[in-house]
PLY file of the C-alpha trace (Angstrom):
ply
format ascii 1.0
element vertex 75
property float x
property float y
property float z
element edge 74
property int vertex1
property int vertex2
end_header
0.08 0.10 0.13
1.17 3.49 -0.87
0.52 6.43 0.86
1.21 9.75 -0.51
-0.78 13.59 -0.58
-2.61 14.27 -3.61
-3.98 17.43 -4.93
-7.01 17.90 -6.74
-7.54 20.52 -9.12
-10.87 21.17 -11.30
-10.60 22.49 -14.58
-14.10 23.05 -16.07
-16.21 19.64 -15.16
-13.21 17.66 -15.04
-11.29 16.98 -11.75
-7.38 15.89 -12.16
-5.72 14.42 -9.20
-1.99 14.66 -9.23
-0.19 11.91 -8.20
3.68 12.10 -7.63
5.96 10.76 -10.70
8.07 8.88 -7.95
5.04 7.38 -6.74
3.82 6.04 -9.97
7.12 5.10 -10.88
7.27 2.80 -8.07
3.95 1.14 -8.58
5.16 0.71 -12.49
8.73 -0.89 -11.57
6.96 -3.39 -8.67
5.18 -4.84 -11.89
6.44 -7.90 -13.39
8.82 -7.23 -16.51
6.20 -8.68 -18.91
3.29 -6.54 -17.33
5.43 -3.49 -17.49
6.51 -4.37 -21.43
2.98 -4.83 -22.10
1.88 -1.79 -21.12
4.77 0.15 -23.18
4.09 -1.86 -26.18
0.40 -1.03 -26.07
1.13 2.54 -25.89
3.94 2.70 -28.28
1.71 1.13 -31.02
-1.05 3.79 -30.61
-1.27 6.34 -33.88
-2.45 9.50 -32.45
-1.77 12.01 -29.81
-5.26 11.92 -28.59
-5.27 8.48 -28.00
-1.97 7.99 -26.27
-3.01 10.74 -23.71
-5.94 8.95 -23.34
-4.45 5.78 -22.79
-1.49 6.90 -20.85
-4.38 8.48 -18.68
-5.96 4.93 -18.26
-2.90 3.21 -17.71
-2.38 5.60 -14.63
-5.42 4.78 -13.22
-4.87 1.04 -13.97
-1.71 1.64 -11.75
-3.74 3.20 -8.93
-6.21 0.27 -9.27
-8.86 2.15 -10.03
-9.29 1.55 -13.81
-9.39 -1.47 -15.99
-6.73 -1.24 -18.63
-5.28 -3.89 -21.12
-7.86 -6.42 -20.56
-7.22 -6.50 -16.78
-8.57 -5.57 -13.78
-5.74 -4.96 -11.43
-2.00 -4.77 -12.29
0 1
1 2
2 3
3 4
4 5
5 6
6 7
7 8
8 9
9 10
10 11
11 12
12 13
13 14
14 15
15 16
16 17
17 18
18 19
19 20
20 21
21 22
22 23
23 24
24 25
25 26
26 27
27 28
28 29
29 30
30 31
31 32
32 33
33 34
34 35
35 36
36 37
37 38
38 39
39 40
40 41
41 42
42 43
43 44
44 45
45 46
46 47
47 48
48 49
49 50
50 51
51 52
52 53
53 54
54 55
55 56
56 57
57 58
58 59
59 60
60 61
61 62
62 63
63 64
64 65
65 66
66 67
67 68
68 69
69 70
70 71
71 72
72 73
73 74
């Protein structure tokens, strides 16, 4: 379990939660090498900047245990 302080910023109607990059990196590094490679390969093969941004956001939600990504429910 990771503990950190997050800040919430609301822009228009979309709330954004800032998670320190070092926490995300720590969670990502704890994944098995095959899972890390699967995530990186999936994002690297996307064609538009919009789809990259959308899927990076989903990947972060996945790493935090809040969202489904790459056909999986949890990291």
